[in-house]
C-alpha positions as CSV (number, residue, x, y, z in Angstrom):
1,M,-51.3,-11.6,65.0
2,K,-54.2,-12.4,62.7
3,N,-53.8,-9.0,61.0
4,R,-50.1,-9.7,60.3
5,I,-50.8,-13.1,58.8
6,L,-53.6,-11.6,56.6
7,S,-51.2,-8.9,55.4
8,L,-48.5,-11.4,54.4
9,V,-51.1,-13.4,52.5
10,T,-52.3,-10.3,50.7
11,L,-48.7,-9.3,49.8
12,C,-48.0,-12.8,48.5
13,A,-51.1,-12.8,46.4
14,I,-50.3,-9.4,45.0
15,G,-46.7,-10.5,44.3
16,F,-47.8,-13.7,42.5
17,G,-50.4,-11.6,40.6
18,V,-47.8,-9.3,39.3
19,S,-45.4,-12.1,38.4
20,A,-48.2,-13.9,36.5
21,Q,-48.5,-10.8,34.2
22,N,-44.9,-11.0,33.0
23,V,-44.1,-13.0,29.8
24,N,-41.8,-16.0,30.4
25,I,-38.7,-15.3,28.2
26,P,-35.9,-17.8,29.2
27,D,-33.5,-16.9,26.4
28,A,-31.3,-14.0,27.7
29,N,-30.5,-12.7,24.3
30,F,-34.1,-12.6,23.2
31,K,-35.1,-10.9,26.4
32,T,-32.4,-8.3,26.1
33,Y,-33.6,-7.4,22.6
34,L,-37.2,-7.1,23.8
35,L,-36.4,-5.1,26.8
36,G,-34.3,-2.7,24.8
37,N,-37.1,-2.0,22.3
38,S,-39.2,0.9,23.7
39,A,-42.0,0.1,21.3
40,I,-42.4,-3.2,23.1
41,N,-41.2,-2.5,26.6
42,T,-43.2,0.7,26.9
43,N,-42.6,1.2,30.6
44,M,-38.9,0.4,30.3
45,D,-38.8,-1.9,33.3
46,A,-37.0,-5.2,33.6
47,E,-39.8,-7.4,32.4
48,I,-42.1,-7.7,29.4
49,Q,-45.7,-7.6,30.6
50,V,-48.4,-9.7,28.9
51,S,-50.3,-6.6,28.1
52,E,-47.2,-5.0,26.5
53,A,-46.7,-8.1,24.3
54,A,-50.4,-8.4,23.4
55,S,-50.7,-4.8,22.3
56,F,-47.5,-4.8,20.1
57,T,-48.5,-4.7,16.4
58,G,-45.1,-4.1,14.8
59,N,-42.1,-6.2,13.8
60,I,-39.6,-8.1,15.9
61,F,-36.1,-7.9,14.4
62,G,-34.1,-10.6,16.1
63,N,-31.7,-11.5,13.3
64,N,-28.2,-12.8,14.2
65,L,-28.5,-12.2,18.0
66,G,-27.4,-15.6,19.2
67,I,-31.0,-16.6,20.1
68,S,-31.6,-20.3,20.7
69,D,-35.1,-20.2,22.2
70,L,-38.1,-18.0,21.1
71,T,-40.3,-19.0,24.0
72,G,-42.4,-15.9,24.9
73,I,-43.2,-15.1,21.2
74,E,-46.6,-16.7,21.8
75,A,-47.6,-13.7,23.9
76,F,-47.2,-11.4,20.9
77,T,-50.6,-12.2,19.5
78,S,-50.8,-9.0,17.3
79,L,-47.3,-9.3,16.0
80,T,-47.2,-8.7,12.2
81,G,-43.5,-9.4,11.3
82,L,-41.0,-11.8,12.8
83,Y,-37.4,-11.7,11.7
84,C,-35.2,-14.3,13.4
85,R,-32.7,-15.3,10.7
86,D,-29.1,-16.4,11.4
87,N,-29.9,-17.9,14.9
88,N,-29.7,-21.4,16.3
89,L,-33.3,-21.9,17.1
90,G,-33.9,-25.5,16.2
91,S,-37.6,-25.0,16.3
92,I,-40.2,-22.2,16.7
93,D,-43.9,-22.2,17.7
94,I,-45.8,-19.4,16.1
95,S,-49.2,-21.0,16.2
96,A,-50.5,-18.2,18.5
97,N,-49.2,-15.4,16.2
98,T,-52.2,-15.4,14.0
99,A,-51.8,-11.7,12.9
100,L,-48.4,-12.5,11.4
101,T,-48.0,-11.3,7.8
102,Y,-44.3,-11.9,7.3
103,L,-41.9,-14.5,8.6
104,D,-38.1,-14.5,8.0
105,C,-36.4,-17.5,9.6
106,Q,-33.5,-18.0,7.2
107,N,-30.6,-20.1,8.4
108,A,-32.1,-20.7,11.9
109,S,-31.3,-24.4,12.1
110,L,-34.9,-25.4,11.7
111,S,-35.9,-29.0,10.9
112,A,-39.6,-28.3,10.8
113,L,-41.9,-25.3,10.3
114,D,-45.6,-25.2,10.9
115,I,-47.4,-22.1,9.6
116,S,-50.8,-23.6,9.2
117,S,-52.3,-21.3,11.8
118,N,-50.8,-18.2,10.2
119,T,-53.4,-17.7,7.5
120,A,-52.6,-13.9,7.3
121,L,-49.1,-14.5,6.1
122,T,-48.3,-12.8,2.8
123,G,-44.6,-13.7,2.8
124,V,-42.5,-16.5,4.3
125,S,-38.7,-16.8,3.9
126,C,-37.2,-20.0,5.4
127,P,-34.1,-20.9,3.2
128,L,-30.9,-22.6,4.4
129,N,-32.6,-24.8,7.0
130,S,-33.2,-28.6,7.1
131,I,-37.0,-28.5,6.6
132,S,-38.3,-31.7,5.0
133,S,-42.0,-30.8,4.8
134,L,-43.8,-27.5,4.3
135,D,-47.6,-27.2,4.2
136,V,-48.7,-23.9,2.7
137,S,-52.2,-25.1,1.7
138,S,-54.0,-22.9,4.3
139,N,-51.8,-19.8,3.6
140,T,-53.9,-18.5,0.7
141,A,-52.8,-14.9,1.2
142,L,-49.1,-15.8,0.4
143,W,-47.6,-13.8,-2.5
144,A,-44.0,-14.7,-1.7
145,I,-42.4,-18.0,-0.7
146,N,-38.6,-18.6,-0.3
147,C,-37.8,-22.2,0.8
148,S,-34.5,-22.6,-0.9
149,G,-31.8,-24.8,0.5
150,N,-33.9,-27.2,2.5
151,N,-34.7,-31.0,2.2
152,L,-38.1,-30.7,0.6
153,S,-39.1,-33.6,-1.7
154,S,-42.6,-32.3,-2.4
155,L,-44.4,-29.0,-2.2
156,D,-48.0,-28.2,-3.1
157,V,-48.6,-24.6,-4.0
158,S,-51.9,-25.2,-5.8
159,N,-53.9,-23.1,-3.2
160,N,-51.5,-20.2,-3.4
161,V,-53.2,-18.5,-6.3
162,L,-51.7,-15.0,-5.3
163,L,-48.2,-16.3,-5.4
164,S,-45.9,-13.9,-7.3
165,N,-42.4,-14.5,-6.0
166,F,-41.4,-18.2,-5.5
167,S,-38.0,-19.6,-4.8
168,C,-37.6,-23.4,-4.1
169,D,-34.1,-24.0,-5.5
170,N,-31.6,-26.5,-3.9
171,N,-34.2,-29.0,-2.6
172,N,-35.1,-32.6,-3.7
173,L,-38.2,-31.8,-5.7
174,S,-39.0,-34.3,-8.5
175,S,-42.2,-32.6,-9.6
176,L,-43.8,-29.3,-9.2
177,D,-47.2,-28.1,-10.3
178,V,-47.6,-24.3,-10.8
179,S,-50.6,-24.5,-13.1
180,N,-52.7,-22.6,-10.5
181,N,-50.2,-19.9,-10.1
182,A,-51.1,-17.5,-12.9
183,A,-49.8,-14.5,-10.9
184,L,-46.2,-15.9,-10.7
185,S,-43.7,-13.4,-11.8
186,Y,-40.4,-14.5,-10.2
187,F,-39.8,-18.2,-10.2
188,V,-36.6,-20.0,-9.3
189,C,-36.4,-23.8,-9.0
190,F,-32.8,-24.6,-10.0
191,F,-30.9,-27.7,-8.6
192,N,-33.8,-30.0,-7.9
193,N,-34.7,-33.3,-9.6
194,L,-37.3,-32.0,-12.0
195,T,-37.7,-33.7,-15.4
196,S,-40.4,-31.3,-16.6
197,I,-42.2,-28.1,-15.7
198,D,-45.4,-26.7,-17.2
199,L,-45.3,-22.9,-17.4
200,S,-48.3,-22.5,-19.8
201,N,-50.5,-20.8,-17.2
202,C,-47.8,-18.6,-15.8
203,T,-48.4,-15.8,-18.3
204,A,-47.1,-13.0,-15.9
205,L,-43.7,-14.7,-15.6
206,T,-40.8,-12.3,-16.0
207,H,-37.9,-14.2,-14.4
208,F,-37.4,-18.0,-14.6
209,A,-34.4,-20.1,-13.5
210,C,-34.4,-23.9,-13.7
211,S,-30.7,-24.7,-13.9
212,G,-29.4,-28.0,-12.8
213,N,-32.4,-30.2,-13.2
214,N,-33.0,-33.0,-15.8
215,I,-35.6,-31.1,-17.9
216,S,-35.8,-32.4,-21.5
217,S,-38.4,-30.1,-22.9
218,L,-39.2,-26.5,-22.0
219,D,-42.1,-24.6,-23.5
220,V,-42.1,-20.8,-22.8
221,S,-44.3,-19.8,-25.7
222,N,-47.0,-18.5,-23.4
223,N,-44.6,-16.5,-21.2
224,T,-44.4,-13.4,-23.4
225,A,-43.4,-11.1,-20.5
226,L,-40.3,-13.2,-19.8
227,G,-37.2,-11.0,-19.4
228,N,-34.7,-13.5,-17.9
229,L,-34.4,-17.2,-18.7
230,Y,-31.8,-19.4,-17.1
231,C,-32.0,-23.0,-18.1
232,P,-28.4,-24.4,-18.2
233,L,-27.4,-27.8,-17.0
234,N,-30.5,-29.7,-18.2
235,N,-31.2,-32.1,-21.0
236,I,-33.2,-29.8,-23.3
237,S,-33.0,-30.7,-27.0
238,F,-34.9,-27.8,-28.5
239,L,-35.6,-24.3,-27.3
240,D,-37.9,-21.8,-28.9
241,V,-37.9,-18.3,-27.5
242,S,-39.3,-16.6,-30.6
243,A,-42.5,-15.6,-28.8
244,N,-40.5,-14.0,-25.9
245,T,-40.1,-10.5,-27.3
246,S,-39.2,-9.0,-23.8
247,L,-36.2,-11.3,-23.4
248,Q,-33.1,-9.5,-22.2
249,L,-31.1,-12.5,-20.9
250,L,-30.9,-16.1,-22.1
251,V,-28.6,-18.7,-20.7
252,C,-29.1,-22.2,-22.1
253,S,-25.6,-23.6,-21.9
254,D,-24.8,-27.2,-21.1
255,N,-27.9,-28.8,-22.4
256,N,-28.5,-31.3,-25.3
257,L,-29.6,-28.6,-27.8
258,S,-29.8,-29.4,-31.5
259,G,-32.2,-26.6,-32.2
260,L,-32.5,-23.0,-30.9
261,N,-34.9,-20.4,-32.3
262,A,-34.0,-17.0,-30.8
263,A,-35.6,-14.9,-33.6
264,N,-38.0,-12.9,-31.4
265,G,-37.8,-9.7,-33.4
266,N,-36.1,-8.0,-30.5
267,N,-32.6,-9.5,-30.4
268,V,-30.9,-6.1,-30.1
269,N,-32.2,-5.8,-26.5
270,M,-31.0,-9.2,-25.5
271,N,-27.9,-8.1,-23.5
272,T,-26.8,-11.6,-22.4
273,F,-26.8,-14.7,-24.6
274,T,-25.0,-17.9,-23.7
275,A,-25.4,-21.2,-25.5
276,T,-22.1,-22.9,-25.0
277,G,-21.8,-26.6,-24.1
278,N,-24.3,-27.8,-26.7
279,P,-22.1,-29.9,-29.1
280,N,-25.1,-30.9,-31.3
281,L,-26.2,-27.3,-31.9
282,S,-25.1,-26.2,-35.4
283,C,-27.7,-23.6,-36.3
284,I,-29.2,-20.8,-34.2
285,Q,-32.1,-18.9,-35.8
286,V,-31.9,-15.2,-35.1
287,D,-33.2,-11.8,-36.4
288,D,-29.9,-10.7,-37.9
289,D,-27.1,-13.3,-38.3
290,V,-24.4,-10.6,-38.9
291,W,-25.4,-8.6,-35.8
292,S,-25.7,-11.8,-33.7
293,A,-22.2,-13.0,-34.8
294,A,-20.7,-9.7,-33.7
295,N,-22.5,-9.4,-30.4
296,W,-23.2,-13.0,-29.2
297,T,-19.9,-14.7,-28.9
298,N,-20.8,-17.3,-26.2
299,I,-21.6,-20.1,-28.6
300,D,-19.7,-23.3,-29.5
301,A,-17.3,-23.3,-32.4
302,A,-19.6,-25.6,-34.4
303,A,-22.6,-23.3,-34.0
304,S,-23.5,-20.4,-36.3
305,F,-26.3,-18.0,-36.7
306,S,-28.9,-18.1,-39.5
307,L,-32.1,-16.3,-40.5
308,D,-33.7,-19.7,-41.4
309,C,-32.5,-22.9,-39.8
310,I,-33.8,-26.1,-41.3
311,Y,-34.6,-29.0,-39.0
312,L,-34.8,-32.3,-40.7
313,V,-36.2,-35.6,-39.4
314,D,-33.5,-37.8,-37.9
315,A,-35.4,-40.8,-36.7
316,I,-38.8,-42.5,-37.1
317,T,-40.1,-45.3,-34.8
318,V,-42.9,-47.5,-36.2
319,Q,-45.2,-49.9,-34.3
320,G,-48.7,-51.2,-34.4
321,Q,-51.3,-49.5,-32.3
322,G,-50.8,-50.4,-28.6
323,G,-47.6,-52.1,-29.5
324,Q,-49.4,-54.9,-31.5
325,S,-47.3,-56.8,-34.1
326,T,-49.7,-59.4,-35.3
327,I,-53.0,-59.7,-37.3
328,S,-54.7,-62.9,-36.5
329,T,-58.2,-62.5,-38.0
330,Q,-59.4,-63.2,-41.5
331,G,-58.9,-59.9,-43.5
332,G,-58.0,-58.2,-40.2
333,T,-56.6,-54.7,-39.9
334,L,-54.0,-53.0,-37.7
335,Q,-53.6,-49.3,-37.3
336,M,-49.9,-48.4,-37.6
337,E,-48.3,-45.6,-35.6
338,A,-45.1,-43.6,-36.2
339,S,-43.2,-41.3,-33.8
340,V,-40.9,-38.7,-35.5
341,L,-37.8,-37.2,-34.0
342,P,-36.9,-34.5,-33.4
343,T,-40.4,-33.3,-32.4
344,Y,-39.5,-29.8,-33.7
345,A,-38.7,-31.0,-37.3
346,D,-40.0,-28.5,-39.8
347,D,-41.9,-31.2,-41.7
348,D,-42.8,-34.1,-39.5
349,T,-45.1,-35.8,-42.0
350,Y,-44.4,-39.2,-43.5
351,T,-45.8,-41.7,-46.1
352,W,-46.8,-45.3,-45.3
353,S,-45.8,-48.3,-47.4
354,V,-45.7,-52.1,-47.0
355,A,-43.3,-54.6,-48.5
356,N,-44.6,-58.2,-48.7
357,G,-42.3,-60.9,-47.3
358,T,-43.6,-64.4,-46.7
359,G,-47.0,-62.8,-46.3
360,S,-48.9,-60.0,-48.0
361,A,-50.9,-56.9,-46.9
362,S,-52.0,-53.5,-48.1
363,I,-51.8,-50.2,-46.2
364,S,-53.8,-47.0,-46.6
365,A,-52.5,-43.5,-46.6
366,S,-53.5,-43.2,-43.0
367,G,-51.5,-46.3,-42.0
368,L,-54.3,-48.9,-41.8
369,L,-52.7,-52.2,-42.5
370,T,-55.0,-54.9,-44.0
371,A,-54.0,-58.6,-44.0
372,M,-54.1,-60.6,-47.2
373,T,-52.1,-63.7,-46.8
374,N,-50.2,-65.5,-43.9
375,G,-46.6,-64.7,-43.2
376,T,-44.7,-61.5,-42.4
377,V,-44.7,-58.1,-44.0
378,T,-42.5,-55.0,-43.4
379,V,-44.3,-51.7,-42.8
380,T,-42.3,-48.5,-43.5
381,A,-42.9,-44.9,-42.7
382,T,-40.8,-42.6,-44.9
383,A,-40.2,-38.9,-44.0
384,N,-41.6,-36.5,-46.5
385,D,-38.7,-34.0,-46.0
386,A,-35.3,-34.2,-47.7
387,S,-33.8,-36.4,-44.9
388,G,-34.7,-39.7,-46.5
389,V,-35.2,-41.1,-43.0
390,T,-37.4,-44.2,-42.7
391,G,-38.7,-46.3,-39.8
392,T,-39.7,-50.0,-40.2
393,T,-41.3,-52.8,-38.3
394,D,-42.3,-56.4,-39.2
395,I,-45.9,-57.5,-38.7
396,T,-46.9,-61.2,-38.6
397,I,-50.1,-62.3,-40.3
398,T,-52.0,-65.6,-39.4
399,N,-55.3,-67.3,-39.9
400,Q,-55.9,-66.1,-43.4
401,D,-57.8,-68.5,-45.7
402,L,-55.0,-68.5,-48.3
403,G,-51.4,-68.0,-47.3
404,V,-48.0,-68.4,-48.9
405,S,-47.7,-71.7,-47.2
406,D,-50.7,-73.0,-49.1
407,Q,-48.6,-73.9,-52.1
408,A,-51.3,-75.9,-53.9
409,T,-53.6,-72.8,-54.0
410,L,-50.8,-70.6,-55.1
411,Q,-49.8,-73.0,-57.9
412,S,-53.4,-73.0,-59.1
413,V,-53.0,-69.3,-60.1
414,S,-50.3,-68.0,-62.4
415,I,-49.8,-64.6,-64.1
416,Y,-47.7,-63.7,-67.1
417,P,-45.8,-62.0,-68.6
418,N,-44.1,-60.7,-65.5
419,P,-42.7,-58.0,-65.9
420,V,-45.5,-56.8,-68.1
421,N,-46.0,-53.8,-70.4
422,S,-49.7,-53.7,-71.2
423,E,-51.7,-57.0,-70.9
424,L,-51.4,-59.2,-67.9
425,N,-52.7,-62.7,-68.3
426,I,-54.2,-64.8,-65.5
427,D,-54.6,-68.6,-65.4
428,S,-56.6,-70.0,-62.5
429,E,-58.1,-73.4,-61.7
430,Q,-60.5,-71.7,-59.3
431,K,-63.2,-69.1,-60.1
432,I,-62.0,-65.5,-59.6
433,E,-64.7,-63.2,-58.2
434,S,-62.8,-59.9,-58.2
435,I,-59.3,-58.4,-58.5
436,A,-57.8,-55.3,-57.1
437,I,-54.4,-53.8,-58.1
438,V,-52.5,-52.3,-55.2
439,N,-49.3,-50.3,-55.3
440,V,-46.4,-50.5,-52.9
441,L,-47.9,-47.8,-50.7
442,G,-50.9,-49.9,-50.2
443,N,-53.2,-47.8,-52.3
444,T,-55.7,-49.5,-54.6
445,V,-55.2,-48.1,-58.1
446,K,-57.6,-50.3,-60.0
447,T,-60.4,-52.8,-59.3
448,I,-62.0,-55.4,-61.7
449,G,-65.4,-56.7,-60.5
450,A,-65.8,-59.4,-63.2
451,P,-62.3,-60.2,-64.4
452,N,-61.4,-61.9,-67.7
453,N,-58.3,-63.9,-68.2
454,S,-56.5,-60.7,-69.4
455,I,-56.1,-57.3,-67.5
456,D,-55.1,-54.1,-69.2
457,V,-52.3,-52.5,-67.1
458,S,-51.0,-50.1,-69.8
459,E,-52.1,-47.0,-67.8
460,L,-50.1,-48.0,-64.8
461,T,-46.8,-46.2,-64.1
462,K,-43.6,-48.3,-63.9
463,G,-43.1,-50.0,-60.6
464,I,-44.1,-52.9,-58.3
465,Y,-47.8,-53.9,-57.9
466,F,-49.8,-56.6,-56.2
467,L,-52.9,-58.4,-57.5
468,Q,-55.3,-59.0,-54.7
469,I,-57.3,-61.9,-56.0
470,Q,-60.6,-62.8,-54.4
471,M,-61.6,-66.4,-55.1
472,E,-64.3,-68.6,-53.8
473,T,-62.0,-70.1,-51.2
474,G,-60.5,-66.8,-50.0
475,L,-58.0,-63.9,-50.8
476,M,-54.6,-64.3,-52.2
477,S,-51.9,-61.9,-53.5
478,K,-49.6,-62.0,-56.6
479,K,-46.7,-59.6,-57.2
480,F,-46.0,-58.2,-60.6
481,I,-43.7,-55.5,-62.1
482,K,-45.0,-53.0,-64.6
483,E,-42.3,-51.9,-67.1
């Protein structure tokens, strides 16, 4: 009797021991695939043993097999490739698959994906899911990432310095830093919420697509290997591809282009050129305007090709440094600033001038405004090109010793004749210490250290000038016209 009980116990122990060596695979479709793979089910029995799973070093191809549960995958600790796209998985746990080098889980109904343990991964493809967060910071071996068509609002690829192939289109990304990704060759980020993208370090880039964002400026001057550039449906105002001598395809339609320089010396090899939907684009600079007109027909009716497009200034904004609009110290100064649009204007230089109003001031060639008398003055920046565009702003001056409002002081000084040809006479009840003659640009054209009652202005050219008169009680200004 004791022998029979012992035998039963032994058999049960053996039975449980054998059962414990089998991998638990609850999904029937997944199990059927594994059992039918002789490279995995080496003994071709009805179970996958733990030893069989652990020793398998190949790929699992489970695409579109109706799998809803990948439980059991954790036993494949030497697995190098997992392909499980087009299933209804919901989630996967691959934390034990540390030898994994490639993962394809496209369209697998995933809401999350954790690959932090899979540091050997060189490629991951997880598009068409609902993933809202993807941490690839520990996956430094990655050279390919495809996370298109998810719900990502941020993505940090700064640690992925080997990244060469990167697709993150159709997400919710508002910013993206690829400055550390110098090896990037194929880069697609269309239909996100990007307002800018810096490609200056991506010197190996050959294919770039950023369609359907809100990018206003795109600099591809460092991307000399670029062969394909898709940037339609943005807000780009000027595009210069003259440095992109390898370019074969350019699509920049539906932007806000008013300037396009496509003269890269290799236009004949650009097989696709589309620039429609840019109503402000009138001139496209090219290598050969006749050849381009015959071969590139996808442009707006108002646009034409030229060997030398001229881009004039169309707006100047003027302000005091830091937005300041007042000078409130005796003889104080204010550095003026000007912003020129478009930024790609051929000549973006300008000349400063100041017009006295109720107050007076002078301005240097560099835009340094110096207060003279209380009141307001109008500062102007005039474009040096042929556009004639100006920008102005008013500056208020206070706390000067002598101001226009000090009528008694003003009346104590008179100048005549005005207008004047040669000799300008000065009558003053106060002692005059020095006089400077300033033109309308704010430049001092003459100084008199010990003035008499008469000043020789015969050498001055015709125009408007100001006498800056330094008296014992302060500085005042008098306007005169040289005929």
